[in-house]
C-alpha positions as CSV (number, residue, x, y, z in Angstrom):
1,M,-26.2,-14.0,4.0
2,H,-27.4,-11.3,6.4
3,I,-25.4,-8.4,7.9
4,P,-27.1,-6.9,10.9
5,A,-27.0,-3.1,11.7
6,G,-23.8,-2.0,13.5
7,Q,-21.6,-4.9,12.5
8,F,-18.0,-4.3,11.4
9,V,-17.3,-6.7,8.5
10,V,-13.9,-7.2,6.8
11,I,-13.9,-8.7,3.3
12,T,-10.7,-10.4,2.2
13,G,-9.5,-12.6,-0.6
14,P,-7.0,-12.6,-3.4
15,T,-7.0,-10.0,-6.2
16,G,-9.8,-10.6,-8.6
17,A,-11.8,-12.7,-6.1
18,G,-15.0,-10.6,-6.4
19,K,-14.6,-8.3,-3.4
20,S,-15.1,-5.0,-5.2
21,T,-18.0,-6.5,-7.2
22,F,-19.6,-7.5,-3.9
23,L,-19.4,-3.9,-2.6
24,Q,-20.7,-2.5,-5.9
25,L,-23.9,-4.5,-5.4
26,L,-24.7,-2.6,-2.2
27,N,-25.0,0.9,-3.6
28,G,-26.7,0.0,-6.9
29,L,-23.7,0.5,-9.2
30,I,-24.6,-3.1,-10.1
31,P,-27.0,-3.4,-11.8
32,H,-27.8,0.3,-12.7
33,Q,-24.3,1.4,-13.9
34,I,-22.2,-1.7,-14.5
35,P,-23.6,-4.0,-17.2
36,G,-24.0,-7.8,-16.6
37,N,-26.5,-10.4,-15.7
38,L,-27.7,-10.2,-12.1
39,L,-29.3,-13.2,-10.5
40,G,-30.7,-13.1,-6.9
41,E,-31.6,-10.2,-4.7
42,V,-29.7,-7.6,-2.6
43,L,-31.8,-5.8,0.0
44,I,-30.6,-2.6,1.8
45,K,-32.8,-1.9,4.8
46,G,-35.4,-4.1,3.2
47,R,-35.3,-2.3,-0.2
48,S,-34.2,-4.0,-3.4
49,T,-31.3,-2.5,-5.1
50,K,-32.9,-3.4,-8.4
51,S,-35.8,-1.0,-7.9
52,A,-33.9,1.8,-6.0
53,S,-31.7,4.1,-7.9
54,V,-28.0,4.8,-7.1
55,A,-29.0,8.3,-6.0
56,E,-31.6,6.9,-3.6
57,L,-29.2,4.3,-2.2
58,S,-26.5,6.9,-1.7
59,R,-28.4,8.1,1.4
60,D,-28.0,4.7,3.0
61,V,-24.7,3.4,1.5
62,G,-21.6,5.5,1.3
63,M,-18.9,4.1,-1.0
64,V,-15.1,4.8,-0.9
65,F,-13.4,3.5,-4.0
66,E,-10.0,2.0,-4.3
67,D,-8.8,4.8,-6.5
68,P,-9.5,8.2,-4.9
69,D,-9.2,10.0,-8.2
70,T,-12.6,8.6,-9.2
71,Q,-14.5,10.6,-6.5
72,I,-12.6,13.9,-6.1
73,V,-14.5,16.6,-8.0
74,S,-13.8,20.0,-6.4
75,L,-11.0,22.5,-6.5
76,T,-10.4,22.7,-2.7
77,V,-10.4,20.1,0.0
78,E,-13.1,21.7,2.0
79,D,-15.4,22.0,-1.0
80,D,-14.8,18.4,-2.0
81,V,-15.8,17.1,1.5
82,A,-18.9,19.4,1.4
83,F,-19.9,18.1,-2.1
84,G,-21.7,15.0,-0.9
85,P,-23.8,16.5,2.0
86,S,-24.6,19.5,-0.2
87,N,-26.1,17.2,-2.8
88,L,-28.2,15.5,-0.1
89,G,-29.8,18.9,0.6
90,L,-28.5,19.2,4.2
91,R,-28.8,22.5,6.1
92,P,-25.7,24.7,5.8
93,E,-24.8,24.5,9.5
94,E,-25.2,20.7,9.3
95,I,-22.9,20.6,6.3
96,R,-20.3,22.7,8.1
97,S,-20.4,20.5,11.1
98,N,-20.2,17.3,9.1
99,V,-17.2,18.6,7.1
100,S,-15.3,19.8,10.2
101,Q,-15.7,16.4,11.9
102,A,-14.8,14.5,8.7
103,L,-11.6,16.5,8.2
104,Q,-10.6,16.0,11.9
105,S,-11.2,12.3,11.7
106,T,-9.1,11.9,8.6
107,R,-6.2,14.1,9.7
108,L,-6.9,16.7,7.0
109,R,-7.2,19.7,9.3
110,G,-5.3,22.6,7.8
111,F,-5.7,21.3,4.2
112,E,-9.1,23.1,3.7
113,E,-7.9,25.5,1.0
114,R,-5.5,23.0,-0.7
115,N,-6.2,21.9,-4.3
116,P,-6.9,18.1,-4.0
117,F,-4.6,17.4,-6.9
118,T,-1.6,18.8,-5.1
119,L,-2.1,16.1,-2.3
120,S,-0.1,13.0,-2.0
121,G,-1.7,9.7,-2.9
122,G,-2.4,8.8,0.7
123,E,-3.8,12.3,1.4
124,M,-6.1,12.0,-1.6
125,Q,-7.4,8.6,-0.2
126,S,-8.0,10.3,3.1
127,L,-10.0,13.0,1.3
128,A,-12.1,10.5,-0.5
129,M,-13.0,8.9,2.9
130,A,-13.7,12.3,4.4
131,G,-16.2,13.1,1.6
132,T,-18.0,9.9,2.3
133,L,-18.0,10.3,6.1
134,A,-19.5,13.8,5.8
135,M,-22.6,12.3,4.2
136,R,-23.2,10.3,7.4
137,P,-24.6,7.1,5.7
138,G,-25.9,4.3,7.8
139,I,-23.8,1.8,5.8
140,L,-20.1,2.5,4.8
141,A,-18.6,0.3,2.1
142,L,-14.9,0.9,1.7
143,D,-12.7,-0.7,-0.9
144,E,-9.1,-0.8,0.3
145,P,-9.4,2.5,2.2
146,T,-6.0,2.2,3.8
147,S,-3.9,1.0,0.9
148,M,-2.1,4.3,0.3
149,L,-1.8,5.4,4.0
150,D,1.2,5.3,6.3
151,P,1.0,2.7,9.1
152,V,-0.1,5.2,11.8
153,G,-2.7,6.6,9.4
154,R,-4.0,3.2,8.7
155,A,-4.5,2.3,12.3
156,R,-6.2,5.7,12.9
157,I,-8.6,5.2,10.0
158,I,-9.6,1.7,11.1
159,S,-10.0,2.9,14.7
160,I,-12.2,5.7,13.5
161,L,-14.4,3.3,11.6
162,K,-14.7,1.1,14.6
163,S,-15.8,4.1,16.8
164,L,-18.3,5.0,14.2
165,A,-19.8,1.5,14.3
166,A,-20.0,1.6,18.1
167,E,-21.2,5.2,18.6
168,T,-23.5,5.6,15.6
169,K,-24.5,2.0,14.9
170,S,-23.2,2.4,11.4
171,T,-22.7,-0.8,9.5
172,I,-19.2,-0.9,8.0
173,L,-17.8,-3.2,5.3
174,V,-14.1,-2.9,4.5
175,V,-12.1,-4.7,1.9
176,E,-8.7,-5.1,3.5
177,Q,-5.5,-7.0,2.6
178,N,-3.7,-6.4,5.9
179,P,-5.4,-8.5,8.6
180,E,-3.2,-7.3,11.4
181,L,-5.0,-3.9,11.1
182,V,-8.4,-5.4,11.7
183,I,-8.0,-8.6,13.6
184,E,-9.0,-6.9,16.9
185,L,-11.6,-4.6,15.4
186,A,-13.7,-6.8,13.1
187,D,-16.8,-8.5,14.3
188,R,-16.8,-10.7,11.3
189,V,-14.6,-11.7,8.3
190,L,-15.8,-12.8,4.9
191,L,-13.2,-14.8,2.7
192,I,-14.0,-14.6,-1.0
193,D,-12.2,-16.5,-3.7
194,E,-13.2,-16.9,-7.4
195,G,-16.6,-15.3,-6.8
196,R,-17.5,-17.6,-4.0
197,M,-17.9,-17.2,-0.2
198,I,-15.2,-19.6,1.2
199,K,-15.4,-18.7,4.9
200,D,-17.7,-16.5,7.0
201,G,-17.0,-16.2,10.7
202,K,-15.1,-14.4,13.5
203,P,-11.6,-13.2,12.8
204,E,-10.0,-16.0,14.9
205,Q,-12.0,-18.7,13.0
206,V,-11.1,-17.4,9.5
207,F,-7.5,-16.4,10.0
208,G,-6.9,-19.4,12.2
209,D,-7.5,-21.7,9.3
210,V,-3.9,-21.3,8.1
211,K,-3.9,-23.9,5.4
212,T,-7.0,-22.4,3.7
213,M,-5.6,-18.9,3.9
214,L,-2.2,-20.0,2.4
215,Q,-4.0,-22.0,-0.3
216,V,-6.1,-19.0,-1.3
217,G,-3.1,-16.6,-1.1
218,V,-4.4,-14.3,1.5
219,K,-1.9,-12.6,3.9
220,L,-1.8,-14.0,7.4
221,P,-1.5,-11.9,10.5
222,P,2.3,-11.9,11.2
223,M,2.0,-13.4,14.6
224,V,-0.1,-16.3,13.2
225,E,2.6,-16.9,10.7
226,V,5.4,-16.9,13.4
227,F,3.6,-19.4,15.5
228,W,2.6,-21.5,12.6
229,E,6.3,-21.8,11.8
230,L,7.0,-22.8,15.3
231,R,4.2,-25.4,15.1
232,Q,5.8,-26.8,11.9
233,R,9.0,-27.2,13.8
234,G,7.2,-29.1,16.5
235,L,7.7,-26.3,19.1
236,W,4.2,-25.0,19.5
237,E,0.9,-26.9,20.2
238,D,-1.1,-24.2,21.9
239,A,-3.6,-21.8,20.1
240,L,-2.1,-19.4,17.6
241,P,-2.0,-15.9,19.1
242,F,-3.1,-13.1,16.8
243,T,-1.6,-10.0,18.3
244,V,1.9,-9.0,19.3
245,Q,0.9,-8.5,23.0
246,K,-0.8,-11.9,23.2
247,A,2.2,-13.5,21.4
248,A,4.6,-12.1,24.0
249,E,2.4,-13.2,26.9
250,A,2.3,-16.8,25.4
251,L,6.0,-17.0,24.8
252,R,7.5,-15.5,28.0
253,P,7.0,-18.6,30.2
254,K,8.6,-20.8,27.6
255,L,11.8,-18.8,26.8
256,H,15.2,-19.2,28.4
257,P,15.9,-16.2,30.7
258,N,19.1,-15.3,28.8
259,G,17.2,-14.8,25.5
260,P,18.3,-16.1,22.1
261,S,21.4,-18.3,22.1
262,A,22.7,-16.8,18.9
263,E,24.9,-13.7,19.0
264,T,22.8,-10.7,18.0
265,A,23.7,-7.2,16.9
266,V,22.1,-4.3,15.2
267,A,23.4,-3.8,11.7
268,P,25.9,-1.0,11.3
269,T,25.1,2.4,9.7
270,H,24.9,2.1,6.0
271,Q,27.8,3.3,3.8
272,V,27.4,4.3,0.1
273,E,30.7,3.3,-1.6
274,D,29.7,3.3,-5.3
275,P,26.9,5.8,-5.7
276,I,24.9,5.7,-9.0
277,V,22.5,8.4,-7.8
278,N,23.8,11.6,-6.1
279,V,21.3,14.1,-4.7
280,Q,22.7,17.3,-3.1
281,R,20.9,20.2,-1.4
282,L,17.7,19.5,-3.2
283,E,14.7,21.7,-2.5
284,H,11.3,21.7,-4.1
285,C,8.3,24.0,-3.5
286,Y,4.8,23.6,-5.0
287,G,3.9,27.3,-5.5
288,E,4.2,29.4,-2.3
289,E,2.1,27.1,-0.2
290,V,4.0,23.8,0.1
291,T,7.6,23.1,0.6
292,A,8.0,19.4,-0.2
293,L,11.8,19.0,0.0
294,R,14.1,20.9,2.3
295,S,17.8,20.8,1.2
296,V,17.8,17.0,0.9
297,S,21.2,15.3,0.3
298,V,21.2,11.5,-0.3
299,Q,23.1,9.0,-2.3
300,F,22.0,5.6,-3.7
301,Q,24.3,2.6,-4.1
302,R,24.8,1.0,-7.5
303,G,22.9,-2.3,-7.6
304,E,21.3,-1.9,-4.2
305,M,17.6,-2.3,-3.3
306,T,16.5,0.7,-1.2
307,A,13.1,1.5,0.4
308,I,12.0,5.1,0.9
309,V,9.4,5.3,3.7
310,G,7.6,8.0,5.6
311,Q,4.2,9.4,6.3
312,N,1.9,10.7,3.6
313,G,3.2,14.0,2.3
314,S,6.7,13.5,3.6
315,G,8.3,14.1,0.2
316,K,8.9,10.6,-1.0
317,S,7.3,10.8,-4.4
318,T,8.6,14.4,-4.9
319,L,12.1,13.1,-4.4
320,D,11.6,10.2,-6.8
321,H,10.1,12.5,-9.4
322,H,13.4,14.5,-9.4
323,L,15.5,11.3,-10.0
324,V,13.7,10.7,-13.3
325,G,13.4,14.4,-14.5
326,L,9.6,14.7,-13.9
327,L,10.4,17.6,-11.5
328,Q,13.3,20.0,-11.4
329,P,14.8,21.6,-8.2
330,T,13.3,24.9,-7.3
331,N,16.5,26.1,-5.8
332,R,19.7,26.9,-7.7
333,E,22.0,24.8,-5.4
334,G,19.9,21.6,-5.9
335,Q,21.7,18.9,-7.9
336,V,20.6,15.5,-9.1
337,F,23.0,13.2,-10.9
338,V,22.0,9.7,-12.1
339,D,24.5,7.4,-13.7
340,G,26.8,10.3,-14.3
341,L,24.2,12.5,-15.9
342,D,22.9,15.8,-14.7
343,V,19.2,15.3,-14.6
344,R,18.7,19.1,-14.8
345,T,20.2,19.4,-18.2
346,T,19.9,15.9,-19.8
347,P,17.1,15.5,-22.3
348,L,14.4,13.1,-21.2
349,R,14.9,10.8,-24.2
350,E,18.5,10.2,-23.1
351,L,17.7,10.0,-19.4
352,I,15.2,7.2,-19.7
353,R,18.0,4.9,-21.0
354,H,19.5,5.2,-17.5
355,V,16.6,5.7,-15.1
356,N,12.9,5.1,-15.3
357,Y,9.8,5.3,-13.2
358,I,6.8,3.1,-12.4
359,F,3.8,5.1,-11.2
360,Q,1.8,4.2,-8.1
361,N,-1.4,3.9,-10.2
362,P,-0.7,1.7,-13.2
363,D,-3.5,3.4,-15.2
364,D,-1.3,6.6,-15.3
365,Q,1.1,4.9,-17.7
366,L,-1.0,2.3,-19.7
367,F,-2.4,3.6,-23.0
368,Q,-1.7,1.0,-25.7
369,E,-4.2,-1.4,-27.3
370,S,-2.6,-4.6,-26.1
371,V,-0.2,-5.9,-23.4
372,R,2.4,-6.7,-26.1
373,E,2.2,-3.2,-27.6
374,E,2.4,-1.7,-24.2
375,I,5.7,-3.5,-23.5
376,E,7.1,-2.8,-27.0
377,Y,6.3,0.9,-26.9
378,G,9.3,2.0,-24.8
379,L,11.6,-0.4,-26.7
380,K,10.7,1.1,-30.0
381,K,11.2,4.6,-28.6
382,L,14.7,3.6,-27.6
383,G,15.4,2.3,-31.1
384,I,15.9,-1.3,-30.0
385,G,16.1,-3.7,-33.0
386,E,13.2,-6.1,-33.9
387,E,15.0,-9.3,-32.8
388,E,16.1,-7.8,-29.4
389,R,12.6,-6.3,-28.9
390,K,11.1,-9.7,-29.4
391,R,13.5,-11.4,-27.0
392,R,12.9,-8.8,-24.3
393,V,9.1,-8.9,-24.7
394,E,9.0,-12.7,-24.4
395,W,11.3,-12.5,-21.4
396,V,9.1,-10.1,-19.4
397,L,5.9,-11.8,-20.5
398,A,7.2,-15.1,-19.1
399,R,8.7,-13.4,-16.0
400,F,5.5,-11.7,-15.0
401,D,3.3,-14.6,-16.2
402,L,1.4,-12.4,-18.7
403,Q,1.5,-14.7,-21.7
404,A,-2.3,-15.4,-21.5
405,Y,-3.1,-11.7,-21.7
406,V,-0.6,-10.6,-24.4
407,D,-3.4,-9.6,-26.9
408,M,-5.8,-8.0,-24.4
409,P,-6.1,-4.2,-23.7
410,P,-4.2,-3.4,-20.5
411,K,-7.0,-1.2,-19.2
412,S,-9.4,-4.2,-19.3
413,L,-7.3,-6.2,-16.9
414,R,-7.8,-6.4,-13.1
415,R,-5.6,-4.3,-10.9
416,G,-2.9,-6.9,-10.2
417,L,-2.4,-7.6,-13.9
418,R,-2.4,-3.9,-14.8
419,T,0.4,-3.4,-12.2
420,K,2.4,-6.3,-13.7
421,T,2.0,-4.9,-17.2
422,A,3.1,-1.4,-16.1
423,I,6.2,-2.8,-14.4
424,A,7.0,-5.2,-17.2
425,S,6.9,-2.3,-19.8
426,I,9.6,-0.5,-17.8
427,V,11.7,-3.5,-16.9
428,A,11.9,-4.5,-20.6
429,M,13.8,-1.2,-21.2
430,Q,16.5,-2.4,-18.7
431,P,17.4,1.0,-17.1
432,A,20.3,1.1,-14.7
433,V,18.1,2.7,-12.0
434,L,14.5,1.6,-11.5
435,V,12.3,3.9,-9.3
436,V,9.0,2.3,-8.2
437,D,6.2,4.1,-6.4
438,E,4.1,1.8,-4.2
439,P,4.5,-1.4,-6.3
440,T,2.1,-3.5,-4.3
441,T,-0.9,-1.2,-3.7
442,G,-4.1,-3.1,-4.2
443,L,-2.3,-6.5,-4.7
444,D,-2.9,-9.7,-2.7
445,R,-0.1,-11.4,-0.8
446,L,1.0,-13.7,-3.6
447,E,1.1,-11.0,-6.2
448,S,2.9,-8.6,-3.9
449,L,5.6,-11.2,-3.2
450,E,5.9,-12.0,-6.9
451,I,6.4,-8.3,-7.8
452,M,8.9,-7.8,-5.0
453,R,10.9,-10.9,-5.9
454,V,11.2,-9.7,-9.5
455,L,12.5,-6.4,-8.2
456,E,14.9,-8.3,-5.9
457,E,16.2,-10.3,-8.8
458,L,16.8,-7.2,-10.8
459,S,18.8,-5.7,-7.9
460,D,20.8,-8.9,-7.6
461,S,21.7,-8.7,-11.3
462,G,23.0,-5.1,-10.9
463,T,20.0,-2.8,-11.3
464,T,19.6,-0.1,-8.7
465,V,16.0,-0.4,-7.3
466,I,14.5,2.4,-5.3
467,F,10.9,1.7,-4.1
468,I,8.4,3.7,-2.0
469,T,6.2,1.7,0.2
470,H,4.1,1.8,3.4
471,E,4.3,-2.0,3.9
472,M,6.9,-2.4,6.7
473,D,6.9,-6.1,6.4
474,L,8.0,-5.8,2.7
475,V,10.7,-3.3,3.8
476,A,12.0,-5.9,6.3
477,Q,11.9,-8.7,3.8
478,F,13.3,-7.1,0.6
479,A,15.1,-3.8,1.4
480,R,18.8,-3.8,2.0
481,R,18.6,-0.1,3.1
482,V,15.9,2.2,4.3
483,V,15.7,6.0,3.9
484,V,13.1,7.5,6.3
485,M,11.6,10.9,5.3
486,H,9.6,13.4,7.3
487,A,8.4,16.9,6.4
488,G,10.7,17.1,3.4
489,N,13.8,15.9,5.3
490,V,15.8,12.6,5.6
491,L,15.4,11.6,9.3
492,T,17.6,8.5,9.2
493,D,19.2,6.2,6.7
494,G,20.5,2.6,7.3
495,R,20.0,-1.1,7.3
496,P,16.4,-2.2,8.2
497,A,17.5,-3.7,11.6
498,K,19.0,-0.4,12.6
499,V,16.1,1.8,11.4
500,F,13.5,-0.5,13.0
501,S,15.4,-0.1,16.3
502,E,15.0,3.7,16.3
503,L,11.6,3.9,17.8
504,P,11.5,7.7,18.5
505,I,12.3,8.4,14.8
506,L,9.7,5.9,13.6
507,E,7.1,7.6,15.8
508,Q,8.1,11.0,14.4
509,A,7.7,9.7,10.9
510,S,4.3,8.1,11.6
511,L,5.8,4.7,11.0
512,S,5.6,1.5,13.0
513,Q,7.9,-1.4,13.5
514,P,7.0,-4.6,11.6
515,D,5.2,-6.9,14.0
516,I,8.2,-9.3,14.1
517,Y,10.4,-6.5,15.4
518,S,7.7,-5.4,17.9
519,L,7.5,-8.9,19.3
520,A,11.3,-9.1,19.7
521,S,11.2,-5.7,21.5
522,L,8.5,-6.8,23.9
523,L,10.5,-9.8,24.7
524,G,13.4,-7.5,25.7
525,W,15.7,-8.5,22.7
526,S,17.1,-5.0,21.9
527,R,20.1,-6.2,19.8
528,L,18.8,-8.1,16.8
529,P,20.1,-9.6,13.6
530,P,18.2,-8.8,10.4
531,L,14.7,-10.2,10.6
532,R,13.3,-10.5,7.1
533,T,10.3,-12.8,7.6
534,P,8.3,-14.4,10.4
535,A,10.3,-17.6,9.8
536,D,13.5,-15.7,10.8
537,L,11.9,-14.7,14.1
538,A,10.6,-18.2,14.6
539,D,14.3,-19.4,14.2
540,L,15.3,-16.8,16.8
541,I,12.6,-17.9,19.2
542,A,13.5,-21.6,18.7
543,G,17.0,-20.8,19.8
544,A,15.7,-19.3,23.0
545,M,13.3,-22.1,24.0
């Protein structure tokens, strides 16, 4: 294949398809740093990556990795962004200019003196991108650069990349799992599965092949999925629209003027009747610089599945860390009770029997020699007997489809399997409250749905599930309640249909409606029943045709 200068290329495919390997071929990590047998040739501006070193190739190819921790090296944000261009030997004034523009582009103005390791996960990912942008490479290779960003931040980053491609003639390759972000921006889409190039063409050609995309397990643009559902019902024969605006234009002439025939209403404000988690007047400051929580009071219902959403740095993870005792309130009035226990005074060994936490990055909690040992570790610490340990281990291995990997080191597995192992090790302990930070980061559509359905089953069986996510479609599909945070405060709290109807609050929190709600809004349907999936919206449209 040949990629011409200035092209914006999106690479998609299921987890483990070979997308990251493909990017690592471009900057010489393969074959110079990552061992293996390399057949064939990769030419960057006519130069073979076999003969050019990684250092030499870094002047032409800038790489942003999936995990930002791997490329953050300095003690302040400004120094970290300056690290790359400094090593290229650029003049001081040029470095300062590049750093300033990179910080502006990635919404990190004002963070110059912050320690990178006090940033949220999304802010760290923005920093990793800023460090690469400051080097001004002709080719940008980005591995899931938006996976930790809020919806508005994602759209901004993708738009910036497109501007770079147009204005500087940069060639941009982005591994991306959310096609709705790039469907209008990409010149070309590569679909990879099991190490092979399955499709290569314009976005409409690749994502329009719905059967192939579903078979491979890649997420479809929501509008494509809605109209595919209508086609399956025999109600749509025209082309599949790819954007909300085009979908609304295509539908309006075909809809009854009175709208949906079914009675619709926004779900009422949420009421907590049997709280298992009670947070009152909680504040938390990181030193004197950052106030992460500002007198937050919120309760969580026993056995309910709740999503906590908000822009990067809004206080979501800080709140969750208090629920499991990883952080303590920095004000005297702050109180956190979980399952009747005062988190402030309860020993961690006792607390984890009632509440437990799954980190955003699975590597932060994986340390055993095998998957089985990883799952057994917590059970042994709880003093669970051998027979019961065996039963629970076999149950979670089967539930997460990990039997084939039971004797393998967890750190050797691909990202999706590492995430499954991390979640399985906590689920096996059967806490009353399960707190999950970004459970689907880096996962493909099928793995994301699998993880969320397991969490849903746990909630249905009585476990209180609290999860942080930036995936608004997953919030619509799985959350029974949504807590929206902004600048350390709770902005609103209610059923998904209610929250997604509060557009000014969503805008303030740097969030966006799921596309299925946006289409309903464009059609003038202001009072909606809960819309969990594109199929639900297709049903609503069918009733109005």
